[in-house]
C-alpha positions as CSV (number, residue, x, y, z in Angstrom):
1,X,120.6,125.1,110.3
2,X,119.4,125.1,113.9
3,X,118.2,122.0,115.7
4,X,114.7,123.4,115.7
5,X,114.5,123.5,111.8
6,X,116.2,119.9,111.7
7,X,113.6,118.5,113.9
8,X,111.0,120.2,111.9
9,X,112.2,118.6,108.9
10,X,112.2,115.2,110.4
11,X,108.7,115.6,111.9
12,X,107.3,116.9,108.5
13,X,109.0,114.3,106.5
14,X,107.5,111.6,108.5
15,X,104.1,113.4,108.7
16,X,104.2,113.7,104.8
17,X,105.2,110.1,104.3
18,X,102.3,108.8,106.5
19,X,100.1,111.0,104.6
20,X,101.2,109.6,101.4
21,X,99.5,106.5,102.1
22,X,96.1,108.3,101.8
23,X,95.0,108.0,98.2
24,X,95.6,110.4,95.5
25,X,93.6,111.7,92.8
26,X,93.5,108.5,90.8
27,X,93.6,109.7,87.3
28,X,97.1,111.7,88.1
29,X,98.6,108.9,90.1
30,X,97.5,106.1,87.8
31,X,99.1,108.1,84.9
32,X,102.6,108.2,86.9
33,X,102.1,104.4,87.6
34,X,101.8,103.6,83.9
35,X,104.4,106.2,82.7
36,X,107.0,105.0,85.3
37,X,106.4,101.3,84.0
38,X,106.2,102.3,80.3
39,X,109.5,104.3,80.8
40,X,111.3,101.3,82.6
41,X,110.0,98.9,79.8
42,X,110.9,101.2,76.7
43,X,113.0,104.0,77.9
44,X,112.6,107.7,77.3
45,X,113.1,107.5,73.5
46,X,110.0,105.4,72.7
47,X,108.1,107.2,75.5
48,X,105.9,109.9,73.8
49,X,103.1,108.3,71.5
50,X,99.9,109.4,69.9
51,X,98.4,106.1,70.9
52,X,98.9,106.7,74.8
53,X,98.4,109.7,76.9
54,X,101.8,111.5,77.4
55,X,101.5,114.9,78.2
56,X,104.3,115.4,80.9
57,X,107.7,117.5,80.4
58,X,110.7,115.4,80.4
59,X,112.3,116.5,83.6
60,X,109.6,114.7,85.9
61,X,109.7,111.9,83.5
62,X,113.3,111.2,84.2
63,X,112.3,110.7,88.0
64,X,109.4,108.3,87.1
65,X,111.8,106.2,84.8
66,X,114.3,105.9,87.6
67,X,111.6,104.7,90.0
68,X,110.3,102.4,87.4
69,X,113.7,101.0,86.8
70,X,114.3,100.5,90.7
71,X,110.7,98.9,90.8
72,X,111.3,96.6,87.8
73,X,115.0,95.6,88.8
74,X,115.4,95.8,92.5
75,X,112.0,95.6,94.0
76,X,110.2,93.4,91.4
77,X,109.9,90.4,93.9
78,X,108.9,92.8,96.9
79,X,105.4,92.2,97.9
80,X,105.5,95.6,99.5
81,X,106.1,97.4,96.5
82,X,104.0,95.3,94.0
83,X,100.9,96.9,95.7
84,X,99.8,100.0,94.0
85,X,99.4,102.0,97.4
86,X,102.9,101.3,98.6
87,X,104.4,102.0,95.0
88,X,102.7,105.4,95.0
89,X,104.6,106.1,98.2
90,X,107.8,105.7,96.2
91,X,106.3,108.0,93.4
92,X,105.3,110.7,95.8
93,X,108.8,110.6,97.5
94,X,110.3,113.3,95.1
95,X,107.4,115.7,95.5
96,X,107.8,115.4,99.4
97,X,111.6,115.9,99.3
98,X,111.1,118.9,96.9
99,X,108.6,120.5,99.0
100,X,110.9,120.2,102.2
101,X,113.7,121.7,100.4
102,X,111.5,124.5,99.2
103,X,110.1,124.9,102.8
104,X,113.7,125.2,104.1
105,X,114.4,127.9,101.5
106,X,111.5,129.9,102.8
107,X,112.7,129.3,106.2
108,X,116.3,130.7,105.5
109,X,114.9,133.7,103.5
110,X,112.3,134.7,106.1
111,X,114.5,134.1,108.9
112,X,117.2,136.4,107.2
113,X,114.6,139.3,106.7
114,X,112.0,139.2,109.6
115,X,113.5,136.6,112.2
116,X,113.7,132.9,113.2
117,X,110.0,132.6,114.6
118,X,108.5,134.0,111.3
119,X,111.1,131.7,109.4
120,X,109.7,128.5,111.3
121,X,106.2,129.8,110.6
122,X,106.9,130.1,106.8
123,X,108.4,126.8,106.9
124,X,105.4,125.2,108.5
125,X,102.9,127.1,106.5
126,X,104.3,125.6,103.4
127,X,105.4,122.1,104.4
128,X,102.3,121.2,106.0
């Protein structure tokens, strides 16, 4: 990849991380927090229940489980990650990284067919 696209990747990652401090749709974000904690406490085999709202597919839940375990075991005493807003930053990280990977793939596909400038525009349209 060119230096331009690497600079754009870094810049958009920083921008997206800064924007991640803004509040999310609380219903979804609250569910992610609860699911992450539930998975860390009980594991995936006891996650689904008719008593608790659990309607997400397994793939995303594995990521929430990992974040819950990290929070519970490595960051439990950290005042920074005990605040919901800061923990939300960790929960939003996979989506941000996935979006930048997709934006990079868009860049490569468009660059191959149309050219570098169009690839950068495609990258920016998706990433931002």
